[in-house]
C-alpha positions, 0 to 999 in steps of 0.5 A, a space after each residue: 259112179 266112176 266115169 272114164 274119159 273115152 275120148 276128149 269129151 266123151 265120157 263112159 261108165 262101167 258102173 252097173 247103173 247109170 245114175 244122173 244128178 245135179 253133181 254129174 250135170 255140174 261135172 259135165 258143165 264144167 268139162 265143157 269150155 276144155 272139150 273140142 267143139 264146146 260140148 260133152 256126152 255121157 254115154 250110158 250105153 256100153 258099147 258102140 255096138 249097142 242096139 240103144 245108145 243113150 247119153 247125157 248130152 251138154 252144149 255150150 252156148 254158141 256151140 255149132 252143131 252141123 246140120 246132119 241126118 240119120 239114115 234108117 235110125 230114130 232119134 229122141 231128144 229130152 230136154 233137161 236143163 236150158 233152151 235151143 232152137 231146133 231147126 229142120 231142113 228140107 234137103 235143098 238147106 231151105 228151113 221146113 220148121 223150128 220148134 223152140 226147145 225147153 225143159 219142161 218147167 218152161 213154154 218150150 217143147 221138151 221132147 220131140 222124136 225124129 222117125 224119119 231121115 231129115 236134116 236138124 240142128 240145134 241153136 242154143 240159146 242158154 248158157 248150156 242145153 242139157 239133153 237126154 238123147 236116145 239113138 238106135 245103134 250100133 254106131 256107124 259114122 256112115 249112118 249120119 249124112 252131112 248136107 253139102 250145104 253146111 259148114 264143116 265144124 273142122 273149118 272155123 271160118 266158114 263155119 262162124 259164117 254159116 252159123 252167123 248166117 242160119 241163126 239170122 234165117 231162123 230169126 226170121 223164119 220165126 218172124 214170118 211164123 209167129 203169126 
């Protein structure tokens, strides 16, 4: 499969059939350290205006995924490899739920589909998290909302502090709800 770098961290292909195998995953993982924000994706859809967007996404350990929600969209998340906590929030930023994600051969939840507009993020628990994500298109940045209580991804200091605090809050949430 011939890959073309569309943007830093974003790869596409013009091939008629998109195939994902170990070689592709190894290639994508190798791109993570030099990518902006410690993540890469292969877009299987051909155009941002497509009605369905399918991606293979690789996130490195300690990747900050800013909490966000999608307006009038569904999102399916299928874990191929790795582990993470999917964190869901109420509108005020309080943690409403934490779901441990892992590949199908683990004790984790390997698939979720989010049909409501709900703030969420992931905290990566393994060297890499590899997922197959499907969402409705077309892509429009305005369809993704970021809450004011979260840190902008480009602000290194507040992002680090927010991520550290969030990780601690998730651990406390898990302790309180594990009984």
